[in-house]
C-alpha positions as CSV (number, residue, x, y, z in Angstrom):
1,M,85.0,67.2,139.8
2,T,87.2,70.3,139.5
3,Q,90.5,69.9,137.7
4,T,93.5,71.8,139.0
5,A,96.7,72.5,137.3
6,I,99.3,69.7,137.6
7,A,102.7,69.0,136.2
8,V,102.6,66.2,133.6
9,T,106.4,65.6,133.3
10,P,107.5,62.9,135.7
11,K,110.3,63.6,138.1
12,H,111.6,60.1,137.5
13,P,111.9,58.0,134.3
14,V,109.4,55.2,133.7
15,S,110.8,52.0,135.1
16,L,110.7,48.8,133.0
17,Q,111.9,46.8,135.9
18,L,108.7,46.6,138.0
19,D,106.8,44.3,135.8
20,S,106.0,40.7,136.9
21,A,104.4,37.6,135.6
22,E,101.4,38.4,137.8
23,L,101.1,41.9,136.5
24,A,101.4,40.8,132.9
25,A,98.7,38.1,133.4
26,T,96.4,40.6,135.1
27,Y,96.9,43.1,132.2
28,D,96.0,40.4,129.7
29,E,92.7,40.0,131.6
30,V,91.7,43.6,132.4
31,S,93.0,45.5,129.4
32,V,89.6,45.5,127.6
33,R,89.5,49.2,128.2
34,Q,92.7,49.7,126.1
35,F,91.5,47.2,123.6
36,N,88.1,49.0,123.1
37,H,89.7,52.4,122.4
38,G,92.3,50.7,120.3
39,K,89.6,49.4,118.0
40,V,88.5,53.1,117.5
41,L,92.0,53.9,116.5
42,I,92.2,51.0,114.1
43,A,88.9,51.8,112.5
44,E,90.3,55.3,111.6
45,L,93.3,53.6,109.9
46,A,90.9,51.4,107.8
47,P,93.1,48.2,107.4
48,K,92.8,46.4,104.1
49,S,93.2,42.7,103.4
50,G,96.8,41.8,102.6
51,E,98.4,44.8,104.3
52,R,101.4,44.6,106.6
53,A,101.2,46.5,109.9
54,L,103.3,47.3,112.9
55,D,101.9,47.4,116.5
56,I,104.2,49.6,118.5
57,G,103.9,48.8,122.2
58,C,101.8,45.8,121.6
59,G,101.5,44.7,125.3
60,T,100.0,41.2,125.5
61,G,98.8,41.3,121.9
62,R,95.0,41.6,122.2
63,L,94.8,44.4,119.7
64,G,97.5,43.0,117.4
65,A,95.6,39.7,117.2
66,Y,92.5,41.6,116.3
67,V,94.3,43.5,113.5
68,A,95.8,40.3,112.2
69,D,92.2,39.1,111.5
70,L,91.4,42.3,109.7
71,V,94.3,42.1,107.3
72,G,93.5,38.4,106.7
73,P,95.7,35.5,105.7
74,K,97.6,37.4,103.0
75,G,98.5,40.2,105.5
76,E,100.7,40.3,108.5
77,V,101.0,42.1,111.8
78,L,104.3,42.5,113.7
79,G,104.4,43.8,117.3
80,V,107.1,45.2,119.6
81,D,107.0,45.8,123.3
82,P,109.9,46.4,125.8
83,L,108.4,44.0,128.4
84,P,109.4,40.4,127.7
85,L,106.7,38.9,130.0
86,R,104.0,40.5,127.9
87,I,105.6,39.5,124.7
88,D,105.4,35.9,125.9
89,L,101.7,36.2,126.2
90,A,101.3,38.2,122.9
91,A,103.1,35.5,120.9
92,R,100.2,33.0,121.7
93,K,97.4,35.2,120.4
94,N,97.3,34.7,116.6
95,P,99.6,32.9,114.2
96,R,99.6,35.9,111.9
97,F,100.7,38.2,114.8
98,K,104.4,37.9,115.6
99,A,105.7,39.8,118.6
100,S,109.2,40.5,119.8
101,V,110.9,42.6,122.4
102,G,111.6,46.2,121.2
103,R,111.0,49.8,121.9
104,A,109.2,52.6,120.1
105,E,112.4,54.6,120.0
106,D,114.4,51.9,118.2
107,L,112.7,50.1,115.4
108,S,116.0,49.1,113.8
109,A,114.8,45.5,113.5
110,F,112.7,46.7,110.6
111,G,113.8,48.1,107.3
112,D,112.8,51.4,105.7
113,A,109.3,51.5,104.1
114,S,108.3,48.1,105.5
115,F,104.7,48.6,106.5
116,D,101.5,49.8,105.1
117,F,100.4,51.2,108.4
118,A,101.6,51.4,112.0
119,Y,99.9,52.3,115.3
120,A,100.8,53.0,118.9
121,N,97.8,52.3,121.2
122,S,97.9,53.1,124.9
123,V,101.7,53.5,124.7
124,F,102.6,57.0,123.7
125,H,102.2,58.4,127.2
126,W,104.9,56.0,128.3
127,V,107.5,57.1,125.7
128,A,110.0,59.8,126.9
129,D,111.7,60.5,123.6
130,K,108.6,61.1,121.4
131,P,110.4,62.8,118.5
132,Q,112.7,59.8,118.1
133,A,109.8,57.3,118.3
134,L,107.9,59.2,115.6
135,R,110.9,59.4,113.4
136,E,111.2,55.7,113.6
137,A,107.5,55.1,112.9
138,F,107.8,57.5,109.9
139,R,110.9,55.6,108.6
140,V,109.4,52.1,108.6
141,L,106.2,53.2,106.8
142,K,105.9,52.9,103.0
143,S,105.1,56.1,101.0
144,G,101.5,56.9,101.7
145,G,101.6,54.7,104.8
146,R,99.2,55.5,107.6
147,F,100.0,56.0,111.3
148,G,97.7,56.1,114.3
149,V,98.5,57.1,117.9
150,N,96.7,58.0,121.1
151,S,97.8,59.4,124.4
152,A,96.3,60.2,127.8
153,N,95.4,63.9,127.5
154,A,97.8,66.2,129.3
155,D,95.1,68.8,129.6
156,R,92.7,66.7,131.5
157,L,93.4,63.9,134.0
158,H,91.3,60.7,134.0
159,Q,88.7,60.8,136.6
160,S,90.3,57.8,138.3
161,A,93.6,59.6,138.5
162,L,92.0,62.6,140.1
163,L,90.4,60.3,142.8
164,V,93.8,58.6,143.4
165,R,95.6,61.9,143.7
166,D,93.1,63.3,146.2
167,A,93.3,60.1,148.2
168,V,97.1,60.3,148.3
169,I,97.0,64.0,149.4
170,E,94.2,63.4,152.0
171,E,96.3,60.7,153.6
172,G,99.1,63.2,154.1
173,L,101.4,61.6,151.6
174,E,102.2,64.7,149.6
175,Q,105.8,63.7,149.6
176,V,105.0,60.8,147.3
177,H,105.9,61.9,143.8
178,A,102.7,63.0,142.0
179,A,103.8,61.3,138.8
180,E,104.1,57.9,140.5
181,A,100.9,58.4,142.3
182,L,99.1,58.9,139.0
183,G,100.9,56.1,137.2
184,T,104.1,57.7,135.8
185,N,103.7,58.8,132.2
186,Y,104.5,61.5,129.6
187,R,101.1,62.7,128.5
188,V,100.6,65.1,125.6
189,N,97.7,67.3,124.6
190,A,96.2,67.7,121.2
191,A,98.4,70.7,120.1
192,E,101.6,68.9,121.2
193,L,100.6,65.7,119.4
194,E,99.9,67.6,116.2
195,R,103.2,69.5,116.4
196,L,105.2,66.3,117.1
197,L,103.7,64.5,114.2
198,E,104.3,67.3,111.7
199,A,107.8,67.8,113.0
200,A,108.5,64.1,112.2
201,G,107.4,64.6,108.6
202,F,103.8,63.3,108.8
203,R,101.1,65.0,106.7
204,D,97.3,65.0,106.8
205,V,97.5,65.1,110.6
206,R,94.1,64.8,112.3
207,V,93.9,65.1,116.0
208,T,90.7,64.3,117.9
209,P,89.9,64.3,121.7
210,H,87.9,61.3,122.9
211,T,86.2,60.6,126.2
212,F,85.6,57.1,127.3
213,V,83.5,55.9,130.2
214,D,84.7,53.0,132.2
215,E,82.7,50.9,134.6
216,V,84.7,49.8,137.7
217,S,83.5,47.5,140.5
218,G,85.5,49.2,143.2
219,A,89.0,50.1,144.5
220,D,90.4,46.6,143.9
221,D,89.3,46.7,140.3
222,L,90.8,50.1,139.7
223,F,94.1,49.2,141.5
224,A,94.5,46.0,139.4
225,W,93.9,47.8,136.2
226,S,96.2,50.8,137.1
227,K,99.0,48.7,138.5
228,S,99.1,46.2,135.6
229,S,98.6,48.9,132.9
230,S,101.6,50.8,134.3
231,F,103.7,47.7,134.6
232,G,104.1,48.4,138.3
233,N,104.7,52.1,138.2
234,F,101.4,53.1,139.7
235,L,101.8,54.2,143.3
236,S,105.3,52.6,143.2
237,D,106.6,55.1,145.9
238,L,104.2,53.8,148.5
239,D,105.0,51.2,151.1
240,P,102.4,48.5,151.9
241,A,100.9,50.4,154.8
242,Q,100.6,53.6,152.8
243,L,99.1,51.7,149.9
244,A,96.4,50.2,152.2
245,R,95.5,53.6,153.5
246,V,95.1,55.1,150.0
247,R,93.1,52.0,148.9
248,A,90.7,52.4,151.8
249,R,90.2,56.1,151.1
250,L,89.8,55.5,147.4
251,S,87.2,52.9,148.1
252,D,85.1,55.4,150.1
253,K,85.4,57.9,147.2
254,L,84.3,55.3,144.7
255,E,81.4,54.2,146.8
256,A,80.2,57.8,147.0
257,L,80.0,57.7,143.2
258,R,78.1,54.4,142.9
259,T,74.7,54.6,141.2
260,P,72.2,51.8,140.4
261,S,74.1,51.3,137.2
262,G,77.4,51.0,138.9
263,I,80.5,53.2,139.2
264,R,81.3,55.0,135.9
265,L,84.5,57.0,135.5
266,D,85.6,59.2,132.5
267,R,88.9,58.8,130.7
268,Y,90.3,61.5,128.4
269,L,92.5,60.7,125.5
270,V,93.7,62.4,122.3
271,F,93.8,60.4,119.1
272,A,95.7,61.2,115.9
273,T,96.0,59.8,112.5
274,A,98.5,60.9,109.9
275,R,100.1,59.9,106.6
276,K,103.6,59.6,105.2
277,A,103.7,61.7,102.1
């Protein structure tokens, strides 16, 4: 599938007002994709027993609960997320994982040099003020503390996003904002991510592109994952009739890709780890 140049800066800010209890519950069920690549990020940070960690943008807490088990009973993992409905679900995951409402750009609830490591999994492409978020992450880390982050790759759209974009255009809905059609976000590429981390004061920055392959059952599966992962921003400009048209066209596109082993779609991310000197 040929990639064409697209703008990656949304015309409208990400909305935090579109989430619902249904979307939060759906995300809790279908976010295994984010969890699996989160485990890759955490492995690169090499958690140790007894360490204290901060999960920035913890969602419903699946990864935070996993990390809490890695740091063990003498360790602790705290999480923040701006979506209260997801925090409610996260708080039930693991007694050593404590979640509260908060944003990456404002970690003032935590003191300087409070954590051995921090990470932002599947969240950086939703953060508009990336320099501020990274300054905050740097501040709360101890000297020598590790930081891990990943983002959807600005240089290469996920295969699913390309299919959705084409379905929107083919339905004659070009007036729909491209950013919303793809799930509004603020992607970065590898060079941008490295520059941002170094500007925030991090050292030993290592940036690596990753490709993940997702199995999807069809359009309903892809829509449920995209809508819940974007807390309602995905295709938010479409009315119900337009949405049904795009869903039908997307279904045809996905069926054309079905093989005996199912429908497999590539996702492209950039990962980075760094250290506070």
